[in-house]
C-alpha positions as CSV (number, residue, x, y, z in Angstrom):
1,M,70.1,99.2,66.0
2,T,71.0,102.6,66.4
3,D,72.0,104.0,69.7
4,V,69.2,106.4,70.5
5,T,71.1,107.5,74.1
6,P,71.1,111.1,75.2
7,T,74.6,112.1,74.6
8,I,76.4,113.9,77.9
9,D,78.4,117.4,76.3
10,T,81.4,117.0,78.4
11,G,83.5,118.1,75.0
12,A,85.8,115.5,73.3
13,P,88.0,113.2,75.1
14,E,91.6,113.7,75.6
15,L,94.0,111.6,74.3
16,L,96.7,111.2,77.4
17,V,99.0,108.2,76.3
18,D,99.0,106.9,71.9
19,L,100.0,103.1,73.1
20,P,98.2,100.7,71.6
21,S,97.1,98.3,74.3
22,E,95.6,95.3,73.8
23,T,93.4,95.6,76.7
24,G,93.9,98.4,78.8
25,E,92.7,98.7,82.1
26,G,92.4,99.3,85.5
27,P,93.7,102.7,86.2
28,L,93.7,104.1,89.4
29,W,95.2,107.4,91.0
30,H,98.1,107.8,93.5
31,E,97.6,110.4,96.2
32,E,101.0,110.3,97.0
33,N,102.8,109.8,93.6
34,C,100.6,111.9,92.0
35,C,100.3,109.5,89.2
36,L,98.0,107.5,87.2
37,Y,98.2,103.6,87.3
38,W,97.1,101.3,84.8
39,V,97.6,98.0,83.3
40,D,97.5,96.0,79.7
41,I,96.1,92.5,80.6
42,P,97.5,90.0,78.5
43,V,100.9,91.2,78.2
44,G,101.2,92.1,82.0
45,R,102.6,95.6,81.9
46,L,102.4,98.0,84.8
47,F,102.3,101.0,83.8
48,R,102.6,104.7,85.1
49,Y,101.2,107.9,83.8
50,D,102.7,111.2,85.4
51,P,100.3,113.8,84.3
52,E,102.7,117.0,85.0
53,T,105.1,115.5,83.3
54,G,102.7,113.6,80.3
55,S,104.9,110.5,80.6
56,N,104.4,106.7,80.5
57,E,106.1,103.9,82.0
58,T,106.4,100.3,82.4
59,V,106.6,99.9,86.3
60,Y,106.8,96.3,86.3
61,R,106.2,93.9,83.9
62,H,104.4,90.4,84.8
63,D,105.2,86.7,83.3
64,G,102.1,86.4,82.3
65,A,98.7,88.7,82.5
66,I,97.4,91.2,85.4
67,G,93.9,91.2,85.6
68,G,94.3,93.7,88.2
69,Y,95.6,95.1,91.2
70,T,95.6,97.6,94.7
71,F,97.3,99.9,95.9
72,Q,98.7,98.4,99.7
73,Q,97.9,100.9,103.1
74,D,102.4,100.1,103.4
75,G,103.5,101.4,99.8
76,S,103.1,97.9,98.3
77,L,101.0,96.6,95.3
78,I,98.4,93.2,95.6
79,L,98.6,92.0,91.8
80,F,95.8,89.3,90.5
81,C,97.5,87.5,88.0
82,K,97.2,84.3,85.5
83,G,96.2,80.9,87.2
84,G,94.8,82.6,90.3
85,A,98.3,84.0,91.6
86,I,98.1,86.8,93.6
87,L,101.8,88.7,94.3
88,R,102.6,91.2,96.3
89,L,104.7,93.6,95.0
90,I,107.9,95.4,96.5
91,G,110.9,97.5,95.2
92,G,110.3,95.8,91.9
93,E,110.0,92.1,93.6
94,T,107.2,90.2,94.2
95,E,106.2,87.5,96.7
96,P,103.1,85.4,97.1
97,V,100.2,85.9,98.9
98,V,98.1,83.1,97.7
99,P,100.7,80.9,95.0
100,E,97.1,79.9,92.9
101,V,93.6,79.3,93.0
102,E,92.7,75.6,92.0
103,A,89.8,76.5,89.8
104,L,91.3,79.2,88.2
105,R,94.7,77.3,87.0
106,E,93.7,78.0,83.2
107,S,92.1,80.9,84.0
108,R,93.1,84.3,85.6
109,F,91.5,87.2,87.8
110,N,90.3,90.3,86.3
111,D,89.0,93.0,88.3
112,V,89.4,93.6,91.8
113,I,88.8,96.6,94.2
114,A,89.5,97.0,97.9
115,D,87.0,98.1,100.5
116,P,87.4,101.0,103.4
117,E,88.7,98.0,105.9
118,G,91.6,96.5,103.6
119,R,89.6,93.5,102.1
120,I,89.8,93.1,98.4
121,F,86.9,91.8,96.4
122,C,88.7,90.0,93.2
123,G,86.9,88.8,90.6
124,S,87.2,86.1,87.6
125,M,86.9,84.8,83.9
126,P,84.9,82.2,83.1
127,L,87.1,79.1,82.4
128,G,85.9,76.5,79.4
129,G,82.5,78.4,78.9
130,G,81.9,77.7,82.4
131,S,81.1,80.1,85.5
132,A,82.9,82.9,86.5
133,H,83.6,83.6,90.3
134,L,83.9,86.9,93.1
135,Y,86.4,86.3,95.5
136,R,87.3,88.3,98.6
137,L,90.3,88.2,100.0
138,D,90.7,89.6,103.6
139,P,93.4,90.7,105.6
140,D,95.0,87.7,106.8
141,G,95.4,86.6,103.6
142,S,92.4,83.7,103.5
143,L,90.3,83.9,100.8
144,T,86.6,83.6,100.5
145,L,83.9,82.5,97.7
146,V,82.0,85.1,97.3
147,F,79.8,83.7,94.3
148,D,80.4,81.4,92.2
149,D,77.6,81.6,88.9
150,L,79.3,84.5,87.1
151,T,79.2,84.6,83.6
152,L,82.4,87.3,83.8
153,S,83.0,89.3,87.1
154,N,84.1,92.8,86.2
155,G,83.9,96.2,87.4
156,M,82.8,97.1,90.8
157,G,82.1,100.0,93.2
158,F,81.0,101.9,96.1
159,S,77.8,103.4,97.1
160,P,79.1,106.6,98.8
161,D,77.5,105.9,101.9
162,L,78.9,102.7,101.7
163,K,76.4,100.5,102.3
164,M,75.7,99.1,99.1
165,M,78.3,97.5,96.4
166,Y,77.9,97.4,92.9
167,L,79.1,94.8,90.1
168,S,79.5,94.6,86.5
169,D,78.7,90.8,85.3
170,S,79.9,91.7,81.6
171,N,78.5,88.6,79.4
172,S,75.0,88.4,80.9
173,R,74.4,92.0,80.5
174,Q,74.3,93.1,84.1
175,I,75.2,95.2,86.8
176,F,74.5,94.0,90.3
177,R,73.5,95.7,93.4
178,M,74.2,94.1,96.9
179,D,73.9,95.4,100.6
180,Y,77.2,95.6,101.9
181,D,78.5,95.4,105.7
182,R,81.2,96.9,106.1
183,K,81.7,95.5,109.3
184,T,81.9,91.6,108.2
185,G,82.8,92.2,104.5
186,E,79.7,90.4,103.7
187,V,77.5,90.9,100.3
188,R,73.4,90.5,100.4
189,N,70.8,90.2,98.4
190,R,72.4,90.3,95.3
191,E,69.7,92.0,92.5
192,V,70.1,93.1,88.9
193,L,70.0,97.0,88.9
194,I,70.8,97.6,85.1
195,T,70.7,95.0,82.0
196,V,72.7,96.4,79.0
197,P,70.3,96.1,75.8
198,D,71.6,92.6,73.8
199,E,73.5,95.1,71.3
200,G,76.6,93.8,71.0
201,T,77.9,96.0,74.1
202,V,78.6,94.5,77.4
203,P,79.4,96.6,81.1
204,D,83.0,96.7,81.6
205,G,84.8,98.7,84.6
206,M,83.1,101.5,86.3
207,A,83.5,104.4,88.7
208,V,80.9,106.0,91.4
209,D,80.9,109.1,91.9
210,T,80.0,111.6,95.0
211,E,76.4,111.9,93.7
212,G,76.0,108.2,93.7
213,N,76.0,107.5,89.9
214,I,77.0,104.8,88.4
215,W,79.6,105.2,85.3
216,S,80.1,102.2,83.3
217,A,82.6,101.7,80.5
218,R,81.2,100.0,77.5
219,W,83.1,97.4,75.6
220,D,82.1,97.8,72.3
221,G,79.8,100.4,73.0
222,S,82.1,103.5,72.3
223,G,81.7,105.4,75.5
224,L,80.9,106.0,79.4
225,Y,76.8,105.6,80.6
226,K,75.9,106.9,83.3
227,Y,73.3,105.8,85.5
228,S,71.9,106.7,88.4
229,P,71.7,105.9,92.0
230,E,68.6,103.7,91.1
231,G,69.6,102.3,87.4
232,E,68.2,105.1,85.1
233,L,70.2,105.8,81.7
234,L,70.9,109.2,82.2
235,G,73.0,109.5,79.3
236,K,76.8,108.4,76.9
237,V,80.0,110.2,76.9
238,Q,80.5,109.1,73.4
239,F,84.9,108.1,73.1
240,P,86.6,107.6,69.3
241,V,87.1,103.6,70.2
242,R,84.8,101.0,70.4
243,K,86.3,99.6,73.2
244,V,85.7,101.2,76.3
245,S,86.9,99.7,79.0
246,S,87.5,101.3,83.0
247,V,86.9,104.3,84.2
248,T,88.4,105.9,87.4
249,F,88.3,109.4,89.0
250,G,91.5,111.2,89.7
251,G,93.5,114.4,90.3
252,P,94.5,116.7,93.2
253,N,90.8,117.3,93.7
254,Y,89.7,113.8,91.8
255,D,87.5,116.2,89.8
256,I,89.2,114.2,86.6
257,A,88.2,111.0,84.6
258,Y,90.8,108.2,83.7
259,V,89.7,106.4,81.1
260,T,91.3,103.0,79.5
261,T,90.2,101.7,76.4
262,A,91.2,98.2,74.4
263,G,92.0,96.5,70.9
264,G,95.0,98.7,69.9
265,K,96.1,95.5,68.3
266,Q,93.4,95.9,65.9
267,R,93.6,99.6,65.2
268,S,91.0,100.4,62.3
269,M,88.0,102.8,61.8
270,E,85.6,100.2,63.4
271,E,87.7,100.1,66.5
272,G,89.0,103.4,66.4
273,M,92.4,105.0,65.3
274,Q,93.8,105.5,69.0
275,A,92.3,102.3,70.3
276,G,94.2,100.9,73.2
277,G,95.2,104.2,74.5
278,L,94.5,106.8,78.0
279,F,92.6,109.3,77.4
280,Q,91.1,111.8,80.4
281,I,87.7,114.2,80.6
282,D,85.8,116.4,82.6
283,L,82.7,114.4,83.0
284,K,81.5,117.7,85.8
285,T,81.5,115.6,88.9
286,T,84.3,114.1,91.4
287,G,85.0,111.1,93.0
288,R,86.8,109.4,96.1
289,P,90.5,107.7,96.6
290,P,90.5,104.4,95.9
291,F,90.7,102.3,99.0
292,R,94.1,101.1,100.1
293,S,94.0,97.2,100.5
294,R,96.1,96.1,103.9
295,I,96.6,92.3,103.5
296,A,98.9,91.2,105.7
297,M,102.7,89.5,104.7
């Protein structure tokens, strides 16, 4: 089926790191370090890209998958890993926050996001054809099940006024909108805001800009898809790789979009010869700094 989505003219994406990562994901801008962090999920590598020098280094390697992570207010990181393990990384060493989640013993965490009060919403992959979950990790270290009926929990974001939360459910090809209570961390009134056509592509990571527009990375869709706050498809930014996995805003003014991709082990004309690389692009809009988690240890 031909994609008739209007193209957004932003110029060509710029390849920053030509690394054939298997599943590049989780880009986050670190304000103090002026660097972009990202992961290659299956091999458990956490990278740091320095725009000033153009260097990309591995800052930590886990013995299994890292599905997502957050920056802590105290300078450490919280890692969400295989088997449902949640770890705190500080000084190159890890310590357990939650040793494992029984429901994820044979699976792993996927995308996560910190909220403005220091909580973390953390999603999972499906297990053996079953459902995926969304949890909330509170600052006291308690883990609460939010949803148990997802297909593959993926990218999340908040509206600029922090009254709404968005959640991508990849295998159902849906992006949900929910009322979000900043005081309690509760989400209510989940509804389908966006349904991706059944064309073999699925919504992956996302970013919400300061105007409230949703930028959804499209796995197997070769691009970023822009939606209005009401869920209207506004256009597509074309990428030279098939598996566009996530996006975040960064740079001193949060006006640079950093985009991760996947499929580096299958580089080809179909997947793209730069598959798995890290890109940047000017989307002519801005984002905001990622919220910091505050999980007590």
